[in-house]
Steps between C-alpha positions, in 0.01 A plus 500: 500500500675490164862500611632540148298817454614636834871457436574462131713753319612723785856616453553280197654770285831684485708247689875521520808320624685712751799281569837665465857505621702790369499678169798326345430282197445132568788284384298180500140419433487224759414560865648350814470528875644796681526869430373816662194694389487867605150649500456878503243633743258780434685824582509587869269216602709245693342188649414569861269223626586131474236324709239350264210668679583848372391821668301756302763778462753250362258307280669568167636289217860438603406381849239268351747364244754412767222347711413273206863396452541402867155358585258278310142626460205290607350574156718558193350687206658466157523769233144428385367565853425129540577302817788259443479238773825336393683813621274584795529378858135400462430203276121513517219726623152367569228764513142451617207609285456838672869592486526534878724202586842433343682177581861537389729201462874563529746298298826359629720619214620816673680496835673754719872532440563339842334183371172546687171471306281798422192429709143609539600650834748728317219621275265565792772688690571721197132577440462591865786748457324647195176533693669654804682754283164593344343609829445871581752515787768282343865615539518500120254450215503198269543601134219267393240658725168495315614258230313173493281615788793520742425497789123546533391215272740242650290344775745224593819331380581161650734207444369147468809290531831612355398542135142631498390861558133594531390860445144599583363830364228705662276503191476353146773609261612470141764222534723643231502837673595344833766268357656776290476785750496317832704182483772648275595730789625209708876443495540271802790532744625233736308527826781324689740776392284811521249441781701681767206628707222239512167642615627859468444607143574867567844415633553259211425770244734742675773235487441446126517874444835511678654251254295589193794683343775275637532231230819354651315416822516127572120490484526523121726194476202266471323548166318283248552708185763461227740749663623599844655824619880521519620854565433866439647843507218750563447744213741297290396138441297204632631153411308172486634151431319179402321299765642149444200345678236662276238248394438651157723595208835577661693808391805452281644847548729538803410852612203733453583861587253787526697819452397839633457772238506866588364607162402371157813650346730310736309180424541560126874546546514172692316322217740644247815398688364156587484532879120461482346230287125523566359849496293756320516779248290795616298689244738796517784275381331295228681709240828356634401136452771456233758538778397159635595275205550191716164516674146409405217750542127438521183664627232357726199611698438391856153425633470830683364854485655845510363809670558819697381484861298799627466537877125510562531521876364808682834494685700559181733803526348835419152352501553382141316176578172693509552599137645169378213307657264674255450279195483795260845617615646157429321497164660831410842371605455186289409717201832674549707180461616457140542123494566474128745788518690330780515174304605653169734770627668348803467124443572479127158359420512222759194480723122500498256758645295377794166605642448252778644252746563209260750549217439406138854356493592226563196346333249388760135390492445710813531830309176676400542609133251782563796680659676514164317832456638763740257620765695819569707571188774761513336843483641767735254760377209276591660427838535872569137561401388220735675667792351838410154345480541402867593848617877506462662815360850568373696728736860572403504185287361270772143374528356639823174444685464691824815435702586184306753499218568211264868504589675185612830312518544192282756256639671278245768232502856614435749321277314514169543787254192391305285494811619850583407610149159331536402689814633824349275449197202437726585807706500713184170359376330540838615862505273556199210409728622724780640216710833597652741213568828498689721201419703323766704184445599233751640144487250238390485300823453815709233630265307172498502496880401868516188461286286348770188582693676397821615863510320705234636826642834462321407508131251628243560302181752239387624307199770233495472423129486122496147436618369228728508137395220253553715297733270334753217624276549273202123488466481881461213606721682789667403427859841592638507823297153652508315342791507723812723259696729405211872519577560688173209738514764772514271783396257433786213443258173399667187408305221272614407439137852407402534277804177320415616447141833364622318264736283377211810387310582261784179301462464170314298484180500409133782633280261758357389616846857522624618704199198729520581579862864563416400732214265695727775544757767617260271740313388663824858534624606635161238775519545582870877555480615390846839550333599688184562261213834511324611314186613142549851461373732209424711385791624178647636329805692816598183715493693763307290629213675423173661200334645191663864417434692181555842383388506249217730249667256382763176324418184376663413142416144576612324838506695706751250777565131501582307819408206395718690457828818692405712219642843402369568136417873530558534130583444437126779732386815354349829662404661440162878458517 
């Protein structure tokens, strides 16, 4: 397989340095050790899971970023989506010709902060936790379920000595898919610290759940990442300090603080007064950028996609799932989303329309350029006619068919004025088609947990505004999102054709065969609308749509932000004094 073709160019555009430490002007151009960096969180989305095998409801950016700062990944991807073995726990992977056997050699550069080596047994223990949390009756669900074939494709994971891990798959696979989507999920933990219930994985998972949101627990004292946890004040701040035993580039800053933000306006005030140094400027506040004269602003696009989630389950409230499960209804709804209007009116021209599961930005060879032409362009009149052609009739302003009305509640994330304006615009446009929408806001973390098929009786449609990143899906085949068992198949979409196309993308082949399969998958998903496509907008580490902001007196000697993985490289940040 042509590895350069598989990985070149992904995420190579729109990079930025996010380092910052206050909005006061720098008095010196030099940098020295010490200093505190305060990072603003996405509004109302505090970190709430610190164990590096993250459960599905809490599998969002901030938790993953803190995971990366405290624990070293088995496989480290750089900003071009290329494996960098110098920064990975693994130093070499040997793959057999069929792509079924992976022999992974661990280096000795990284050690646990208690001085013990990171071993093959630690890796096997962690993978066994991932597999156990991916089973139907698990106490909680692993956030990477479905990605990289987890758990069904992982036949066995064994240790051969202390520095060799052997993974056997059940059938031939595209090695780049498995390395990118399977092995990147593994952030090993120390088995000697965490294996509290040997031979009882259910009890072990319950124990992990009990300390998942207790970062000051002594179990988190042993890490192998550049930082360790120090202290917190819930709904206020979470503070990390450098791990002096880190085997890679050691941090020069003294404190890294993640600060809770109740709203975008409070975060903007903190940027302006200097109490926050790394943050964001939401689209609704771009016009006030001149009020941040001592900060640097930039735009970037994460490797992700943005959409509205319809509940396709027959258990959806009011029976709305029966209507939403009809493709023509979803087509009509997509025709009622004015993507260009949203971009130009609410996001000041920032953003690109999308029609499928792979974005056109950042530049990636995975994207099918055939999707540059909209499949369902904005046309409410056409959407209304499509509904009428299938027997729906307008009754008191609402499309009605028998006892069913196209009336539903759209949940959206609170804390963003622009997001509120976005859903209001969509509500107004859908009304032209006879679709009645009631808007209801809730905090981001609650909303993300709510939009699940684990209990489809609670919601009808949802939108959190910042999309879903291709974390654990860096080779963007969509298994965790659109396969029936995927952890992030939030809409409950089931299609044997889609599943077969997803499965095809996992197979080995020539570069042309692999790309052809990926194109077939994304075109089918684009047309079938398992979710409703929304414009992809600039954002960054914070996941807030808008511009990134960082103070000008702190610098990153190496790129401090990765748009592919959305990880922060805070151990490369330095403070100018």
